[in-house]
Each structure stands twice: as C-alpha cells, then as structure tokens.
C-alpha positions, 0 to 999 in steps of 0.5 A: 504525363504532360507537364504544361505551363499557362503563361496570361496576364487574365486570372479569369483566362488562366483558370479557365485554362486549368479547369480544362487541362485538369479534366485531362489524366494526362496533364499536368498543369506545373506552374502560372504565370502572368507574363513572359518574363515570369513564364522563361523564369520558369522554364529556367528552373523547372520542367516544362513539356508545353507552354500554352502562352498567351500573345498580349501580355505585359513586359513580354509578350507570347512572341518574344516568349516562344522566341525566348524559349526557342534559346534557353529551353528548344525542346518546349513546345509552344501553343499561342492563344489569340484571338481573331484576325491577328493575321500577322502575328500568326505569321510571326508566332510560326515563324518563331517556332510555336507548333500549336495556335488556338483562337481564344474561343475555340472550344475546350476538347481543341485545347487537349488535342493541341497540347497532345498534338505537339507534345508528340512532337506534331502541330496542331492550328485551329480549323479557323487559324488554318483556313486564315494561312492559307489565304495568306500562303495562298496571295504570296506571290511568284516569288516566294513559290519559285524561293520554294521550290527550288530549296525542295529541288533536293529533296527525294522523291519521297521526301517530296511525297512526306513534304506534300502531305504535311502540307495538307495538315496530315499526322504522322499516322495520317501520312503512315496509312496514305504511304504504306508506313510506318509511323515511327518511319513517317517521323524519322523523314518529317526530321530528315526534311526539317534538318535538310530546309533548316525548319523548326516545326512541321507549321514551317514545312507544311507552309513551304509546301504550300509555297511551293505548291505540292499542297494543294 
C-alpha cells in the first residue's frame, strides 16, 4: 500500500482528493493536514510514502513544507498541487525536490498516476506543466546551457543516453525498451546519474538534460 498524506487548507479540496484516492486499491490515505506545518508534524509521527501538498496554505505553504520534508523525511515523495500559470512556483517546487506537479483542474486519474509514479521513484508532471517547463528551459539562455554541458561532460556515453531520454520524460520502462536494458539496470543508471550530478530527483535531471541540449 502507498501511504499518502494530503495537505490543503480547503476542506472541500481535501474531500475531493480523498474521494479520488479512495478509488484505488493500492493507495491508503493515512492523514490530512490544513497547512504545511501540520503536515510536517504528521510526517514526524507517522510513516508516509507520498505527500500531496497544495502550494498556497497558511502558516507554512507547500513550497516551504516540501523543503522541510527533505530535511526531516527525505524518503517522502512530494506531489505539488497548484493553479494554472504559476511558473515561478513550478521552478521553486522542482528545485525543492518535488517529484510530481499537478494542476488542480487535472483529471482524477492523473492524481493516481502521479502518486504511483513518484512512489516508484519516478517523476510526474501534468502535460500542461511539462509544456510550461519546456518553455522556460527553452529561454534559459546560453550561459545556463554552457553550465549544463559542463556538468554532463564527465558522464559516460551510456549515462548521457539515459539522461537524454530522461529529458524526454520517459519512464524507466520506456528507457529500458529503448536502450535494450532491464528496468532494474535503468534504475541503477538513474541513481548513479543523480549522485554524479548532485541532483535530488528525475525532474531536475530532465531539466538539466534539456538545458544541455540533450533532449531536443
């Protein structure tokens, strides 16, 4: 079972998320919180696999909560919920280690896919968020590209291939099929890439791949 925490200051939104999660046999809602500070306290006391956090909450918002969770419970995967157009929040959330990012008007099945993906060590961005992230990367400028290319210069040829496919948003299974490797081997490569590049998650690796021009 995937143990999930919901943090949102709107009771109606929490009820909706709870109803969606309740349709899945492999997901268990273990706690609800009305703000980020309460969410952090719950994670200190209970085992949580995935935290679904609203970005805008009183006392401690989702961004600050995600950053705090990286310290107190680094094994907890974070899915951020937001409204359309908050590009700055997307960048901050990904930088703070969020592995999933959904718009609040996403289809219910997207939430289930996101929870399962991040629990499996993968990343999930809703299609609309992905397109906006790609747009931001495309206008990042030459200095950033040079910095990214320098970061990947020490990778092996196979590691570069895996990183490029991460930049295209592929899952471990997709990468394995493309490169004729087992999913377990791909997982090993991804973990090695994150360690070599000093990154926290697959989303950051994908952004770096795009900055370096590997995933065009």
